[in-house]
C-alpha positions in Angstrom: 0.0 0.0 0.0 1.1 3.6 -0.6 -1.0 6.0 1.5 -0.9 9.2 3.5 -2.5 9.5 6.9 -3.9 12.9 7.9 -5.5 13.7 11.3 -5.3 16.2 14.2 -2.9 15.6 17.1 -4.3 12.6 19.1 -6.3 11.2 16.1 -4.3 8.0 16.3 -2.2 8.4 13.2 0.9 6.6 14.6 -1.2 3.7 16.0 -3.2 3.2 12.8 0.0 3.4 10.7 1.8 0.7 12.9 -1.2 -1.7 12.6 -1.4 -1.2 8.8 2.4 -1.9 8.4 1.7 -5.4 9.9 -0.7 -6.2 7.0 1.8 -6.3 4.1 5.2 -5.2 5.2 4.7 -1.5 4.2 6.9 0.9 6.3 5.8 3.8 8.4 7.6 7.1 7.5 7.3 10.3 9.5 9.3 13.4 8.8 10.7 13.3 12.4 12.0 9.8 11.9 13.6 10.5 8.5 15.3 13.7 9.7 16.7 11.9 12.8 17.9 9.0 10.6 19.6 11.3 8.2 21.3 13.2 11.0 22.4 9.9 12.7 23.7 8.6 9.3 25.7 11.8 8.9 24.7 12.2 5.2 25.2 15.6 3.6 21.4 16.3 3.8 21.5 15.1 7.5 24.3 17.6 8.3 22.4 20.4 6.7 19.2 19.5 8.6 21.1 19.2 11.9 22.2 22.8 11.6 18.6 24.0 11.6 17.5 21.5 14.3 20.3 22.5 16.6 19.3 26.1 16.3 15.7 25.2 17.0 14.6 26.4 13.6 12.2 24.6 11.3 13.9 22.5 8.6 13.0 24.2 5.2 10.6 22.4 2.9 13.3 22.1 0.2 15.6 20.2 2.5 12.7 18.0 3.8 11.7 17.1 0.3 15.3 16.2 -0.7 15.5 13.9 2.3 12.0 12.5 1.5 13.1 11.8 -2.1 16.1 9.9 -0.9 14.0 7.9 1.6 11.3 6.9 -0.9 14.0 5.4 -3.1 15.4 3.1 -0.4 14.7 -0.7 -1.0 12.3 -1.1 2.0 9.8 1.3 0.3 9.3 -1.1 -2.6 6.6 -3.1 -0.7 4.8 0.1 0.2 4.8 3.0 2.7 2.6 5.0 5.0 3.3 8.7 5.3 2.4 9.6 8.9 1.9 13.3 9.6 3.4 14.4 6.2 2.7 16.5 4.3 1.8 19.2 6.9 1.2 22.2 4.5 -0.3 22.8 1.1 3.2 23.7 -0.2 4.6 20.3 1.0 1.6 18.5 -0.6 2.3 20.2 -4.0 5.9 19.3 -3.8 5.1 15.7 -2.8 2.7 15.5 -5.8 5.6 16.5 -8.1 8.0 14.1 -6.3 5.6 11.2 -6.8 5.3 12.0 -10.5 9.1 12.2 -10.8 9.6 8.8 -9.0 6.6 7.2 -10.8 4.8 6.6 -7.4 1.0 6.2 -7.4 -0.7 6.8 -4.1 -3.6 4.5 -3.3 -5.5 7.2 -1.4 -5.2 9.7 1.5 -6.7 8.6 4.9 -8.3 11.4 7.0 -8.9 10.2 10.6 -11.9 12.0 12.1 -12.2 12.2 15.9 -14.4 14.5 18.0 -12.5 17.2 19.8 -13.5 16.0 23.3 -12.1 12.5 22.5 -8.8 14.1 21.4 -8.5 16.2 24.6 -9.3 13.1 26.7 -6.8 10.9 24.8 -3.9 13.4 25.0 -4.4 14.7 28.6 -4.4 11.1 29.8 -1.3 10.1 27.7 2.0 9.5 29.5 5.5 8.9 28.0 8.5 7.0 29.3 11.2 9.6 30.3 14.0 7.3 29.0 14.9 8.8 25.6 16.0 5.3 24.4 12.5 3.9 25.2 9.8 6.6 24.9 7.0 3.9 25.4 3.5 5.5 25.3 0.9 4.9 28.1 -2.6 6.0 28.8 -3.6 6.3 32.5 -7.1 5.0 31.6 -6.7 2.4 28.9 -3.0 1.3 29.1 -1.5 2.5 32.5 2.1 2.3 33.5 3.0 0.5 36.8 1.1 1.5 40.0 4.1 3.7 41.0 4.3 5.4 37.7 7.1 3.5 36.1 7.6 2.2 32.5 6.7 -1.5 32.2 9.5 -1.9 29.5 12.5 -0.2 31.1 11.5 0.8 34.6 12.1 4.6 34.1 9.7 7.2 35.4 6.7 7.9 33.2 5.9 11.6 32.6 3.2 13.9 31.1 4.9 15.8 28.2 4.7 19.6 28.3 2.8 19.6 25.0 0.1 17.3 26.4 -1.4 19.6 29.0 -4.9 20.8 28.1 -3.7 24.3 27.3 -0.9 23.0 25.0 -3.3 20.6 23.3 -5.8 23.4 22.5 -3.0 25.4 21.0 -1.8 22.4 18.9 -5.4 21.8 17.6 -5.6 25.5 16.6 -2.3 25.3 14.8 -3.5 22.1 13.0 -6.7 23.7 11.9 -4.9 26.7 10.6 -2.0 25.0 8.8 -2.8 21.4 8.2 -6.6 21.0 7.9 -6.6 22.7 4.5 -4.9 19.6 3.2 -8.2 17.8 3.5 -9.6 20.2 0.8 -6.5 19.8 -1.3 -6.7 15.9 -1.4 -10.5 16.1 -1.9 -9.9 18.1 -5.0 -7.3 15.5 -6.1 -9.9 12.8 -5.7 -7.7 10.9 -3.2 -9.3 11.6 0.1 -11.2 9.0 2.1 -12.6 9.7 5.6 -12.6 7.2 8.5 -13.9 7.6 12.0 -11.0 6.9 14.4 -12.5 6.0 17.8 -11.1 2.4 17.8 -7.8 1.9 15.9 -8.5 -1.7 15.1 -11.9 -0.9 13.6 -10.4 1.9 11.6 -7.7 -0.4 10.2 -10.4 -2.9 9.2 -12.3 -0.1 7.3 -9.0 1.0 5.6 -8.3 -2.7 4.6 -11.8 -2.8 2.9 -11.0 0.4 1.0 -7.7 -1.0 -0.2 -9.3 -4.2 -1.5 -12.0 -2.2 -3.4 
């Protein structure tokens, strides 16, 4: 499969992408992952990106697209890929469209995960993350809690609430998403690629996406 997953923060993009990868060996690609991988590998593009990241600046679209082009041509993408949280802007979507044409890649469709605002707020304010940077296991104090004393079940480190997952921070993230990323829904609707899925249960969402892929 070759799909893009769109959705607000807390819509379940990462979880749905992981479950879909298990279906046919497609790989999950997020811009954060490919930027970190390029920096770790010490490639020319990675070195350029590191300069921006170290200064706390956004990596320019041109550089992100160069790194994405290199990533999509790696052998593990041949089985398929799921773009998780990319593109984020109309400009990136336009450039991705040109890149797919250049690499002769045909997208199956674009998934838009739809979740009520109150569900997103509940999901994110109850999310906790392992403080160990090597682990970063995700928990939810309601549905998947850490140990009773607030430790990670995998590595034993303390589990924390991230600064960007307080209610105030989440409201700001949702406003930013609606301003910058939500217009992508209209873009991909016009391209005839958009399919909408309710995302209350990740497993049910994946089943619906599977049906769409078959049809």
